[in-house]
VOGU-3710 file (C-alpha; in Angstrom, 3 decimals, decimal comma):
1> msqqsdfpdd> 0,000/0,000/0,000  1,031/3,576/-0,387  1,016/3,882/3,398  1,118/1,117/5,944  -2,258/0,722/7,594  -3,198/-0,620/10,990  -6,687/-1,487/9,784  -7,621/-5,188/9,770  -8,219/-6,835/6,409  -11,762/-8,046/5,809
11> ptgsaepdgy> -12,781/-8,947/9,376  -16,254/-9,789/8,106  -14,908/-12,531/5,895  -16,266/-10,826/2,786  -12,956/-11,122/0,935  -12,787/-14,186/-1,277  -10,288/-17,002/-0,690  -10,314/-17,607/-4,466  -7,359/-15,416/-5,391  -9,461/-12,507/-6,602
21> mlpanlrked> -8,867/-9,148/-4,957  -12,495/-8,021/-4,633  -15,158/-9,975/-2,704  -17,818/-11,807/-4,677  -20,658/-9,708/-3,269  -19,143/-6,674/-5,033  -18,691/-8,573/-8,300  -22,391/-9,399/-8,535  -25,183/-7,113/-9,707  -22,572/-4,839/-11,277
31> hdrlnlqhei> -23,654/-5,106/-14,883  -24,546/-1,453/-15,495  -21,035/-0,351/-14,577  -19,477/-3,156/-16,625  -21,617/-2,174/-19,604  -20,387/1,400/-19,265  -16,789/0,179/-19,128  -17,497/-1,772/-22,305  -18,554/1,445/-24,028  -15,334/3,087/-22,807
41> wrtllnglcp> -13,254/0,294/-24,328  -15,252/0,352/-27,583  -14,668/4,085/-27,888  -10,995/3,745/-26,988  -10,336/0,952/-29,507  -12,790/2,218/-32,136  -14,296/-1,252/-32,066  -14,439/-4,487/-30,118  -10,765/-5,415/-30,507  -7,413/-3,704/-31,057
51> vsktelddll> -6,915/-5,641/-34,297  -8,303/-4,321/-37,559  -11,777/-5,274/-38,720  -10,189/-6,848/-41,799  -8,066/-9,171/-39,663  -10,996/-10,022/-37,411  -13,266/-10,700/-40,392  -10,652/-13,017/-41,880  -10,102/-14,808/-38,574  -13,810/-15,464/-38,032
61> kptaavpipa> -14,726/-16,182/-41,644  -16,422/-19,580/-42,036  -14,338/-22,081/-43,987  -14,724/-25,693/-45,028  -12,341/-26,689/-42,239  -13,974/-24,440/-39,603  -17,587/-23,775/-40,649  -18,502/-22,299/-37,261  -15,578/-20,413/-35,699  -15,669/-20,076/-31,924
71> vldvgcgsgi> -14,871/-17,124/-29,645  -14,139/-17,261/-25,893  -14,526/-14,245/-23,581  -12,747/-14,970/-20,282  -14,199/-12,866/-17,467  -17,273/-11,968/-19,513  -18,966/-10,010/-16,703  -22,369/-8,882/-17,944  -21,832/-10,624/-21,291  -22,029/-7,392/-23,274
81> wcldmahayp> -18,838/-7,988/-25,288  -20,176/-11,440/-26,182  -23,444/-9,892/-27,317  -21,698/-7,388/-29,550  -19,465/-10,082/-31,040  -22,459/-12,341/-31,660  -24,232/-9,466/-33,380  -21,185/-8,672/-35,551  -20,493/-12,347/-36,343  -23,846/-14,171/-36,137
91> hakvvgfdlt> -22,361/-17,298/-37,725  -19,873/-17,741/-34,852  -20,243/-19,447/-31,498  -19,509/-16,962/-28,709  -18,809/-18,347/-25,230  -18,659/-16,326/-22,018  -16,678/-17,620/-19,014  -16,929/-15,929/-15,616  -16,748/-16,485/-11,877  -20,197/-15,019/-11,264
101> qcspsfvqgs> -23,320/-15,823/-13,229  -24,660/-13,571/-15,941  -27,693/-13,839/-18,184  -28,230/-15,489/-20,599  -26,396/-18,795/-20,221  -22,624/-19,005/-19,956  -19,807/-21,208/-18,626  -19,227/-20,650/-14,921  -15,827/-21,131/-13,370  -12,581/-19,551/-12,205
111> vldglgqfyg> -9,567/-19,079/-14,448  -7,497/-19,966/-11,378  -8,883/-23,501/-11,668  -7,341/-23,739/-15,139  -8,620/-23,433/-18,697  -7,556/-26,834/-19,950  -11,042/-27,704/-21,191  -10,835/-24,824/-23,677  -7,430/-25,563/-25,241  -7,415/-25,523/-29,035
121> kfalvhwrtv> -11,135/-24,915/-29,394  -11,305/-21,166/-30,113  -10,167/-18,934/-32,953  -10,236/-15,901/-30,627  -9,733/-15,664/-26,859  -10,562/-12,298/-25,279  -9,567/-11,317/-21,723  -10,388/-7,826/-20,437  -9,976/-6,166/-17,018  -9,608/-9,429/-15,115
131> lihiapdkqm> -5,895/-9,804/-14,360  -5,828/-6,663/-12,232  -8,363/-8,320/-9,900  -6,241/-11,440/-9,435  -3,706/-11,616/-6,612  -0,205/-10,757/-7,918  1,239/-14,159/-7,051  -1,327/-15,821/-9,343  -1,220/-13,387/-12,276  1,725/-14,955/-14,111
141> waidelsepg> 0,172/-18,401/-13,866  -3,114/-17,063/-15,222  -1,329/-15,427/-18,174  0,325/-18,750/-19,022  -3,084/-20,409/-18,916  -4,421/-17,834/-21,348  -1,674/-18,482/-23,858  -3,087/-21,895/-24,706  -6,756/-21,868/-25,700  -6,926/-20,213/-29,129
151> glliisdwde> -5,418/-18,625/-32,212  -5,704/-14,910/-31,433  -5,223/-13,940/-27,792  -6,151/-10,413/-26,646  -5,398/-9,250/-23,081  -6,583/-5,790/-22,021  -6,387/-4,296/-18,543  -5,981/-1,179/-16,442  -2,501/0,123/-15,698  -1,533/0,738/-12,065
161> ifvdehrkrl> -0,317/4,225/-12,958  -2,327/7,456/-13,085  -0,856/10,425/-14,931  -1,467/14,160/-15,198  -2,544/16,023/-18,335  1,093/15,987/-19,510  1,180/12,178/-19,131  3,564/12,360/-16,197  3,145/9,785/-13,415  1,324/11,000/-10,316
171> paakdvpdde> 2,493/9,472/-7,016  -0,132/8,335/-4,539  -1,555/11,068/-2,308  -0,799/11,022/1,414  -3,034/11,918/4,348  -0,468/14,562/5,322  1,399/15,717/2,183  5,171/16,099/2,458  5,175/18,994/0,006  3,061/20,709/-2,646
181> apsswmarit> 4,048/18,282/-5,407  1,117/16,917/-7,472  -0,249/13,561/-6,357  -3,289/11,391/-7,022  -5,966/10,128/-4,674  -7,042/7,634/-7,325  -3,549/6,141/-7,165  -3,677/6,144/-3,357  -7,063/4,461/-3,108  -6,337/1,776/-5,708
191> neifkrddpm> -3,079/1,009/-3,911  -5,045/0,595/-0,676  -7,659/-1,591/-2,367  -5,115/-3,906/-3,963  -2,790/-3,850/-0,926  0,314/-2,794/-2,836  3,133/-0,284/-2,527  2,980/2,779/-4,755  4,433/1,560/-8,085  6,973/3,749/-9,855
201> dsilrfqihn> 5,939/2,341/-13,222  3,621/-0,198/-14,796  3,854/-3,668/-13,314  1,068/-5,736/-14,849  1,764/-4,487/-18,385  5,338/-5,762/-18,279  4,282/-8,986/-16,564  1,875/-9,686/-19,418  4,484/-8,892/-22,051  7,239/-10,920/-20,375
211> alqgnavvdk> 4,936/-13,889/-19,806  3,905/-13,950/-23,456  7,505/-13,477/-24,604  8,590/-16,413/-22,480  5,782/-18,756/-23,530  6,797/-21,420/-26,039  3,416/-21,478/-27,815  3,369/-17,738/-28,551  4,609/-16,450/-31,903  6,951/-13,723/-30,639
221> eslrmsvyhi> 6,966/-11,837/-33,944  3,193/-11,424/-33,768  3,127/-9,717/-30,339  1,661/-6,214/-30,334  1,010/-3,752/-27,495  -0,852/-0,448/-27,270  -1,086/1,954/-24,318  -3,985/4,421/-24,137  -4,926/7,456/-22,060  -8,435/8,130/-20,732
231> pvgwdggdie> -9,188/11,577/-19,287  -11,136/11,532/-16,028  -13,195/14,618/-15,184  -12,146/16,620/-18,263  -12,223/16,497/-22,080  -8,721/15,162/-22,699  -7,563/17,971/-24,966  -6,376/16,444/-28,244  -7,204/12,836/-27,279  -9,478/11,225/-29,854
241> ngetlgkmat> -13,055/11,098/-28,499  -11,656/12,707/-25,342  -14,845/14,493/-24,327  -16,955/11,339/-24,595  -14,313/9,248/-22,836  -13,986/11,850/-20,083  -17,715/11,851/-19,358  -17,988/8,067/-19,323  -14,833/7,653/-17,223  -16,110/10,154/-14,660
251> idfldvsarf> -19,362/8,227/-14,252  -17,496/4,915/-14,066  -14,928/6,116/-11,540  -17,600/7,667/-9,303  -19,337/4,275/-9,263  -16,025/2,617/-8,429  -15,468/5,141/-5,628  -18,787/4,153/-4,044  -17,775/0,477/-4,153  -14,387/1,237/-2,666
261> klvfasrgvp> -16,162/2,638/0,385  -17,913/-0,711/0,887  -14,610/-2,589/0,647  -12,936/-0,327/3,197  -15,909/-0,625/5,552  -15,657/-4,432/5,332  -11,981/-4,153/6,306  -12,778/-2,185/9,430  -11,512/1,203/8,258  -13,155/3,907/10,455
271> anvienwahh> -16,075/5,716/8,824  -14,502/9,163/9,215  -11,354/7,993/7,407  -13,418/6,495/4,592  -15,410/9,703/4,159  -12,240/11,803/4,115  -10,681/9,585/1,454  -13,921/9,584/-0,574  -14,122/13,387/-0,424  -10,630/13,766/-1,886
281> ldseirgerq> -11,188/10,984/-4,416  -14,526/12,228/-5,753  -13,149/15,760/-6,059  -10,285/14,429/-8,171  -12,588/12,282/-10,313  -14,762/15,314/-11,095  -11,695/17,287/-12,184  -11,905/19,772/-9,315  -8,364/19,204/-7,990  -6,377/18,589/-11,174
291> rimsrpetew> -6,552/16,856/-14,533  -5,760/13,153/-14,343  -5,768/10,308/-16,832  -6,111/6,572/-16,455  -3,732/4,481/-18,562  -5,157/1,177/-19,843  -3,245/-1,107/-22,169  -3,925/-4,011/-24,469  -1,595/-6,691/-25,823  -2,312/-9,332/-28,407
301> rgtyskedmp> -0,590/-12,041/-30,365  -1,191/-12,921/-34,015  -3,452/-15,656/-35,311  -2,750/-19,098/-36,637  -3,055/-19,375/-40,380  -6,150/-21,223/-41,519  -3,961/-24,173/-42,509  -2,401/-24,335/-39,036  -5,649/-24,246/-37,073  -6,047/-27,475/-35,082
311> eslfideidh> -8,745/-29,957/-35,960  -10,223/-29,401/-32,490  -11,575/-26,065/-33,708  -14,392/-28,045/-35,289  -17,550/-27,019/-33,488  -18,795/-30,593/-33,001  -15,892/-31,189/-30,620  -16,812/-28,038/-28,715  -20,396/-29,237/-28,504  -19,127/-32,568/-27,167
321> wyataaagwl> -17,247/-30,716/-24,446  -20,393/-28,717/-23,712  -22,446/-31,889/-23,311  -19,970/-33,504/-20,933  -19,466/-30,349/-18,866  -23,195/-29,566/-18,681  -22,457/-25,853/-19,060  -24,222/-23,204/-21,143  -23,242/-21,350/-24,292  -23,501/-17,616/-24,760
331> hfsnpnrhrm> -24,859/-18,061/-28,273  -27,363/-15,696/-29,850  -29,056/-16,251/-33,189  -30,559/-12,754/-33,051  -28,840/-10,807/-30,277  -30,469/-7,577/-29,178  -29,954/-5,287/-26,223  -30,393/-1,678/-25,200  -27,258/0,424/-24,882  -26,830/2,725/-21,931
341> nlardesrlv> -28,190/6,237/-22,286  -25,193/8,433/-21,523  -27,291/11,587/-21,422  -29,412/10,015/-18,697  -26,355/9,581/-16,490  -24,705/12,942/-17,180  -26,843/14,526/-14,453  -24,578/12,716/-11,981  -21,660/14,880/-13,126  -23,267/18,101/-11,877
//
């Protein structure tokens, strides 16, 4: 943590012994916020994936060898990415895998129990904003697990670092500042939540890259990485779609702030301390203290050629696995949903 705390950790037992950093009760009934985060990522990437639409179309094009290509979304949350993929590629099978149940049907389980049942069965494996919620000592193992299941692997997550409008790292704020140097309460609170020291640079981003570089099944020449900047509480200046991203990020981070308060309360942090932290945090999120930016990243590896795709990509083998595992598919012949109304939520920014 940014500062050593004398507060007990999760005396109520609400923290999960499953290796995930947030308790299950805060991972449930969270679909509105996850749907908003999905819109943030769509806007950031100008689509559902960091790869070009041409590459994605080619990857998921039906062929004689693979008439029904399959897609796996690990940590599918509300299932909204699956829905969008099923809408864009109605001929494909889209499978959602998550620790907590979503609707409609999906495959329930924990990545920390292994993904062996999925190996070789998917043309695309998508993993977004999950690794950051896994305990650090299990992250590398989880990345290795993810390197196996499919042809194109995409890992996207939040960076530990928050930066100012000039993209300079902001150290975590302190209860009693040492000086007048800029600092971030968002950095401080996330450090407290994830029980870590204040990082001087990205940690998870380099762990992902190093794990993929060191994995024998990964084509090293195909590895790609992109780092993005999302304004929080302001329009982002010259950032593409900065105003829209800034509004959505402010709403999302205010929701996250409210959930942080519940986590701290479960850990026995005094109410007056929580309210003081929340006051500073919400002021920063609204852009009242300074201009900050979140720094997400995404890394992906290239696809197998059609000739190199394993025979197990045939959908009848996937269906056989489905029958033996008695799990559900996130498969939509005519997917339809209502997108969030951003204008409806902008009143919360006042």
